[in-house]
PLY file of the C-alpha trace (Angstrom):
ply
format ascii 1.0
element vertex 195
property float x
property float y
property float z
element edge 194
property int vertex1
property int vertex2
end_header
66.98 124.34 100.24
68.65 127.28 101.90
68.27 125.70 105.34
69.33 122.14 104.29
72.35 123.69 102.94
72.95 125.67 105.98
72.25 122.43 108.00
75.44 120.71 106.01
77.56 123.28 106.81
76.32 123.05 110.25
76.87 119.16 110.75
80.25 119.46 109.18
81.28 121.99 111.60
80.30 119.87 114.80
81.89 117.07 113.04
85.24 118.94 112.57
85.59 119.74 115.99
84.61 116.21 117.37
87.36 115.27 115.17
89.59 117.42 116.19
89.48 116.27 119.41
89.21 112.44 118.83
91.79 112.22 115.86
94.55 114.83 116.48
96.51 111.71 118.00
96.28 109.18 115.20
97.11 111.70 112.90
100.05 112.68 114.43
101.04 108.86 114.58
100.46 108.85 110.83
102.56 111.94 109.77
105.38 110.19 112.23
104.91 106.70 110.77
105.18 108.15 107.15
108.02 110.62 107.60
110.29 107.56 109.29
109.39 105.57 106.06
110.20 108.06 103.83
113.54 109.42 105.55
114.56 105.74 105.06
114.16 105.71 101.65
110.78 103.89 101.75
107.17 105.17 100.14
103.48 105.49 100.80
101.34 103.21 98.90
97.94 104.51 98.92
94.33 102.64 97.78
90.75 103.02 98.15
87.51 102.76 96.01
85.78 105.49 94.34
85.67 108.79 96.60
88.55 106.94 98.26
90.27 106.30 95.35
90.25 109.82 94.23
92.02 110.48 97.98
94.20 108.02 97.30
95.60 109.52 94.19
95.23 113.08 95.56
97.70 111.85 98.62
100.40 110.59 96.34
100.31 113.40 94.19
101.03 115.84 97.12
103.58 113.81 97.96
105.12 113.25 94.52
104.89 116.80 93.53
104.69 119.30 96.49
102.02 120.12 98.91
102.50 123.92 100.37
106.68 124.54 99.68
108.95 123.77 97.47
110.68 120.61 98.39
112.35 117.28 97.10
109.96 114.77 95.76
108.46 112.40 98.03
107.82 108.55 97.21
103.84 108.20 97.07
101.71 105.69 95.02
98.59 105.31 94.30
97.44 101.85 93.74
94.20 103.16 91.98
95.58 104.57 88.69
97.16 102.03 86.57
94.48 101.12 84.46
95.64 98.34 82.94
97.04 96.40 85.79
93.90 97.07 87.84
91.52 95.65 84.68
94.36 92.69 84.02
94.13 91.84 87.84
90.47 92.21 88.01
90.21 90.09 84.93
92.04 87.24 85.96
92.00 86.92 89.53
89.00 89.13 90.52
88.40 92.63 91.68
89.18 92.14 95.52
92.64 91.23 94.47
93.80 94.55 92.41
95.69 96.51 95.37
97.19 93.27 97.16
98.88 91.82 93.91
100.26 95.26 92.87
101.19 95.86 96.59
102.93 92.53 96.48
104.91 93.63 93.12
105.80 97.23 94.70
105.87 97.31 98.69
108.83 96.44 100.60
109.22 96.13 104.39
109.40 99.29 106.02
107.08 101.09 103.65
103.47 102.48 104.72
100.07 101.00 103.30
97.46 104.08 103.32
94.35 102.17 103.26
91.18 104.33 102.90
87.35 102.86 103.56
84.44 104.99 104.37
82.89 101.81 106.09
85.95 99.51 106.67
84.83 96.65 104.71
86.15 97.29 101.42
87.26 93.58 100.36
90.16 94.79 97.96
91.36 97.27 100.71
91.34 94.45 103.35
93.05 92.04 100.95
95.60 94.75 100.58
96.10 95.02 104.27
96.29 91.47 104.86
99.44 91.36 102.43
100.77 94.66 104.19
101.13 92.82 107.33
102.86 89.70 105.63
105.22 91.96 103.80
106.26 93.89 106.77
104.79 96.77 105.99
102.86 99.58 108.79
99.22 100.55 108.10
97.88 103.87 108.22
93.89 103.33 107.96
91.34 105.92 107.47
87.84 104.74 108.08
84.59 105.74 109.27
81.28 104.16 110.84
83.44 102.60 113.54
86.03 101.17 111.60
84.59 98.03 110.07
86.58 94.75 109.58
89.82 97.02 109.11
89.97 97.85 112.47
90.77 94.25 113.28
93.32 93.92 111.33
95.41 96.96 112.66
98.28 96.14 115.06
100.24 98.35 117.63
102.41 99.55 115.00
99.67 101.02 112.95
97.59 104.00 112.98
93.80 104.19 112.82
91.92 107.56 111.69
88.34 106.56 112.55
85.80 109.50 111.78
83.18 109.30 114.38
80.31 109.63 111.44
78.27 107.00 109.69
77.45 109.33 106.87
79.70 108.68 103.65
79.85 112.18 102.97
80.91 113.49 106.07
83.45 111.18 106.91
85.09 111.70 103.08
85.24 115.64 104.39
87.17 114.83 107.28
89.42 112.07 105.52
90.33 114.88 103.34
91.11 117.31 105.88
93.31 114.49 107.73
95.39 113.72 104.47
95.92 117.47 104.36
96.95 117.23 107.89
99.27 114.64 106.94
100.75 116.29 104.18
101.24 119.37 106.60
103.11 117.11 109.15
105.52 115.58 106.62
106.64 118.48 105.24
107.24 120.18 108.50
108.97 117.28 110.25
111.27 116.55 107.01
111.83 119.73 105.82
111.18 122.01 108.80
110.79 125.69 108.95
107.87 127.76 107.66
106.03 127.59 104.45
0 1
1 2
2 3
3 4
4 5
5 6
6 7
7 8
8 9
9 10
10 11
11 12
12 13
13 14
14 15
15 16
16 17
17 18
18 19
19 20
20 21
21 22
22 23
23 24
24 25
25 26
26 27
27 28
28 29
29 30
30 31
31 32
32 33
33 34
34 35
35 36
36 37
37 38
38 39
39 40
40 41
41 42
42 43
43 44
44 45
45 46
46 47
47 48
48 49
49 50
50 51
51 52
52 53
53 54
54 55
55 56
56 57
57 58
58 59
59 60
60 61
61 62
62 63
63 64
64 65
65 66
66 67
67 68
68 69
69 70
70 71
71 72
72 73
73 74
74 75
75 76
76 77
77 78
78 79
79 80
80 81
81 82
82 83
83 84
84 85
85 86
86 87
87 88
88 89
89 90
90 91
91 92
92 93
93 94
94 95
95 96
96 97
97 98
98 99
99 100
100 101
101 102
102 103
103 104
104 105
105 106
106 107
107 108
108 109
109 110
110 111
111 112
112 113
113 114
114 115
115 116
116 117
117 118
118 119
119 120
120 121
121 122
122 123
123 124
124 125
125 126
126 127
127 128
128 129
129 130
130 131
131 132
132 133
133 134
134 135
135 136
136 137
137 138
138 139
139 140
140 141
141 142
142 143
143 144
144 145
145 146
146 147
147 148
148 149
149 150
150 151
151 152
152 153
153 154
154 155
155 156
156 157
157 158
158 159
159 160
160 161
161 162
162 163
163 164
164 165
165 166
166 167
167 168
168 169
169 170
170 171
171 172
172 173
173 174
174 175
175 176
176 177
177 178
178 179
179 180
180 181
181 182
182 183
183 184
184 185
185 186
186 187
187 188
188 189
189 190
190 191
191 192
192 193
193 194
């Protein structure tokens, strides 16, 4: 069992090194996009399922409260947290539309959609991305496994952080690190100075 545990650490360390090389540029792009939206009075709306829902909520909380420095609250909203809206939309229209309907109500041109899916194929996240495109939101997609169907919905003005791995747990580990990099980058870009 100790060897198995050690192998997880080794695999994760290898993926961290590879991801640092491959994902620094798209993460920096995501930071710039979100800073532009937040500085202009816009917001970041985040969605995902399961562990990705937890990541969406974690990220929104870091924006609204703080990351590592004292600063003004920033507009972040997880579309995964309102159980009344989620269940009403799911019951009336189907689970595929739970994020899309909220995005249409709350999203505005100039906002950013943070779309998280380890497979890149979550139907409700894809529906939110299509709505974001119609509404004039830019998209930051966090995926893995080659990007799935989400990769095909991204345009030139978007950012794609695609983890080069197929295992969900490894992809989620890098997604969390990427989100922390984005939080740190937003704090640095918008508030400057040291922590």
